N, C-alpha and C positions, 0 to 999 in steps of 0.2 A: 461215297458215290460222287462221280463227276458229271456235271452238266455243262454243255457248251451251247449257248443260246445265241441265235442270230435271226433277225427279222421276226421276232415274236415278243412284242412289248408286254403282253399279259404274262407270259412265262417269266420274263425278265423281272417284272415287279413282284410276282409271286415268290421267286427265289430269294429276293432281298427283303422280304417282309419282316424278318427278324433282325436285320442288320441296322445298327446305328449308321445313318447315311445322310447325305445332303442332296440337293437338287441335281448336282453335277453327276450323280450316280444313276439317275433315272433313265429309263428307256427313252422317254420323250426328248431329253436333252441330247442323247446320242443320235436319235433319229434326225433331229435338227442339224446336227453336225454332218451327218451323211448327206442331207439335202444341200448343205453348203459345200459339198465336195471335199470334206476333210478326211474321209475314209469310211470303211465298213464297220458298223458297230458290233461288237461281240461282248458276251459276258461269260466268263468261266466261273463256275461255282463248284467248290469241293465241300461236301457235307459229310459229317459223321455224327449221327444222332442230333443233338441240339447245338452242336458247334459247327461253324462254317468259315470258309475263306472264299472271298470273291474278288475278281479283278475285271472291272469293266474297261474296255479299251476300243480304240479305232485301229483297224488294220489297213495299211497303205502299201501299195506296190511302189517299188523304188526304181523301176525301169526307166523313169524319166530323168534320173540323176545322171550327170555327165559320167560316161565311162561304164554305165550299167545297163545300157540298152540291150533288150532281149533277155534280161534275167527274169527269173520267176521269184526272186527274193522279195521279201516284204519287211516292213518294220511295224512296230507297235507304238502308238502314241495315245495321248489322252485328249478328252474334250477340253475346250477352253474353260478355264475355271479351276476348281480345286477338287478333283476326284481322288484317284489313287485306290489302292486295294482296301478291302474291308474284312473284318473278322467279327465273329460273335460267339458267345458261349465260352467255355473253358478251353482255350486253345493252348495246349502244352507244346513244348518244343518238338516233340515227335509228330504231332498233327501238322504243325506249320511246315516242317520239313517234307512230309508226305504230300501236303497240298502244293507246295512250291514245285516239287518234282512233277506233279501232275500238270501244273501250269506250263512248265518248260516243255513237257512232252507235247502238249497241244501246240505250242508255238513252233516247235521243231517241225511238226506236221504242216504248219502253215508257212514254213520256210522263212521264219522270222530271223533276222540277223542282228537286230538291236531293239531295245524297248525303252521308251521314255514315258514318264508320267509326272504330273504335278500332284502334290499331296495336299491334304486338307488341314489347315492350321487349327481349325476348331476340333476336328476329330483326332488330330495329332497322329495320323496314320503313318507319318514318316518314320515313326519309331519301329515300324515293321521291318525297315531295312536292316536293322541290327539282328533281326531274328531269321532272316533268309539266308540259307547256306549258299555257298558259291556253286554255280552250275557246273556240272561235269567235273573236270579235273582242274578247273581254274582255282588258283590259290587266292585267299583273301575273301573279302565280303562279296556278296552277290552283285552289288552295284555301288555306284558312288552317288551321294546326294550333294546338291549344291544349294546353298541358301539363296532364296530369291529376294524380291523387294518386300518391304514391310506391308502388312495387310491390316485392315481395320474391320472389326466385328462389333456389332451392337446388339445388346440383349433386348429383343423386342417385347419382352414381358414387363419391362420397366415403364413407369409413367414418363411423360415427356420431361417433366421437371427432374426426375431422378436420372434419366438418360443424359440430360444436359450437364449434370454434375461431372460427367466423365469427359466432357469436351474441354479443349484448351481454352484459356481465357480469351485469346484473340478470336477464336472461332465463335465463342459466345457473343463477343462484341460485334462481330460481323453479322451474325444472325439478328441481333437486336437492331442494328442499323437498318438492315433490310426490312424488318417488320415496320419500323418507323417510316420507311419510305413507301410502305403500302403493300409489301409482299404478303400474300396469303397462301395457305395450303389447305387442301380439302381432299377427302377420300371420295373419289368418283366411282361409286359402286356400279353405276349404270354405264360407265365408259362413254359418257356423252362428249368428253373432251379428248378422246383418243387422237383425233387428227391434230389437235393443237399440241399434244404431248409429242407426237412423232415429229412435228415441225421443229419444236424447240430442241428435241434430241438431235435431229440432223444438223441444226445450226451449231450446236455444241461440238459435234464431231467435225464439222467444217472448220470451226475456229481452232480446234485442236490438231488439225491435219491428220485425222485418224485414217488408217487403211480402210479399203472398201469393205472388208469383212466386219467392221464395226457398225456399218449402217444398217438400218432396218426400215420397214414400212409397216402400215397398220396390220397387214396380214401376218406379220412375224410376231406381233405382240400377243 
């Protein structure tokens, strides 16, 4: 069974309830991207019993690209972060191939000419690339993957002391020096220091020369 979800956050979250996923796959994250002008959020879900294949994405018109004025063509991209396709259950090659064909059929109907996504290094869903057959009569793999910049993940179930064991020696020294200089951290469950957090965040973005899309205000948090 195929479901194409658009502008229905409850249905979106319901469909992904069985999927190992990250915040970047949620309806809320995609709705925020739409509000930022990044595209229209869609979720394709193909299910067969207890197994499933899902691809959350943003659909963009390409008529503002030089030379493409007046076209109805679109492209597929991903939200900022680490989303990518999801699977759950026992997904044998036959199911993956059928699900991929269903995704391509939806995209053809949306006049998609290219699809781009970032993958999730924790979920390791980039491995799905090797399982996707080439679309139509195109020879070779379905798509090409490109290694990005290194990422850092931290196991939040660890104690502070155990987590620090995984830090580099230089980082541990820098943290210790900052503590000696008076740096303190606290968990502000009441959000009483939200404005201060936003101020510090904006100052950091300004020092870094970050693009406008990286900025936020209290309403965005």
